C-alpha positions in Angstrom: 0.0 -0.2 0.0 2.9 2.3 0.7 4.7 1.7 -2.4 1.4 2.6 -4.2 1.1 5.7 -2.1 4.7 6.4 -3.1 4.6 5.8 -6.8 1.3 8.0 -7.0 3.2 10.6 -5.3 6.0 10.5 -7.4 4.2 10.7 -10.4 2.0 13.7 -9.0 5.4 15.8 -8.6 6.8 14.2 -11.9 3.7 15.6 -13.9 4.0 18.9 -11.9 7.4 19.4 -12.8 6.8 18.2 -16.4 4.0 21.1 -16.7 6.4 23.9 -16.2 8.5 23.0 -19.4 7.8 24.7 -22.1 6.3 21.9 -24.6 5.6 24.3 -27.5 8.1 26.0 -29.6 7.8 29.4 -30.9 6.5 29.4 -34.4 5.2 31.6 -37.2 2.7 31.0 -39.9 2.6 33.6 -42.6 0.2 33.5 -45.2 0.8 35.5 -48.6 -2.0 37.3 -50.1 -2.2 39.4 -53.3 -3.6 42.8 -53.6 -7.0 41.6 -54.0 -6.7 39.2 -51.1 -6.2 36.1 -53.1 -3.9 33.4 -51.7 -0.1 33.3 -53.4 1.2 29.8 -54.2 4.8 29.5 -54.6 6.3 32.9 -53.1 9.5 32.8 -51.6 9.5 33.9 -48.2 12.6 34.6 -46.0 12.6 36.3 -42.6 15.5 38.8 -41.1 16.1 39.6 -37.8 16.9 43.5 -37.9 15.4 46.0 -40.2 19.2 46.7 -41.6 19.6 42.8 -42.5 16.4 43.2 -44.3 17.3 46.1 -46.3 20.7 44.6 -46.8 19.4 41.3 -47.4 22.2 40.1 -45.3 22.1 37.7 -42.2 18.7 35.9 -42.7 17.3 34.2 -39.7 15.7 31.7 -41.9 16.0 29.8 -44.9 13.7 30.7 -48.1 10.7 28.8 -47.8 8.2 28.5 -50.9 4.4 28.8 -50.0 2.0 25.9 -50.1 -1.3 25.8 -51.9 -2.9 27.8 -49.2 -0.3 30.3 -49.7 1.0 29.5 -46.3 4.7 29.0 -45.1 5.6 28.1 -41.4 8.8 28.7 -39.3 9.7 26.6 -36.5 12.0 27.1 -33.5 12.3 30.6 -33.5 13.0 33.4 -30.9 10.2 35.4 -29.4 11.2 38.7 -30.9 10.3 40.9 -34.1 11.1 39.5 -37.4 11.4 41.4 -40.8 9.9 39.4 -43.9 10.5 39.4 -47.4 8.2 37.9 -49.6 8.0 37.8 -53.3 6.8 35.9 -56.5 7.5 37.1 -60.1 7.5 41.0 -60.2 5.3 41.2 -57.1 6.7 41.8 -53.3 5.9 43.3 -50.1 8.1 46.3 -50.2 6.3 49.0 -48.6 3.3 47.1 -47.7 4.2 45.7 -44.4 7.3 43.9 -43.4 7.7 43.9 -40.0 5.9 41.3 -37.7 5.1 42.2 -33.8 7.0 40.5 -31.0 6.2 36.8 -31.3 4.6 35.2 -28.4 7.1 32.6 -26.8 5.8 29.2 -27.0 2.6 30.1 -29.4 1.8 29.8 -33.2 1.9 33.3 -34.2 0.1 34.3 -37.5 0.8 37.1 -39.8 -0.7 37.9 -43.3 2.0 39.4 -46.1 0.4 41.2 -48.9 2.5 41.3 -52.2 1.6 43.9 -54.8 
């Protein structure tokens, strides 16, 4: 009986400790749309950590990813900070049309729409 109680108490302590660890990683889902609000499949999207890096296209925070059929791309395991987004397809891009995210919420799937014109 004492063994069962000790095991149950140990499990309760283990679950309490485990719940304090961050399970979800900070992620960002970007949906690329055009000026008419249509989703854009196959747009190239890349993140930069600073405005200067974005403007000079240096020191990217991610590889280039391409949007799927839903116009979406996901970035995982990010730091909870502001990012600058470069999105383009053919002759359209998001320059001058919103390039900065809000500070990402830690441990959450953050979502942003980017318009390319």
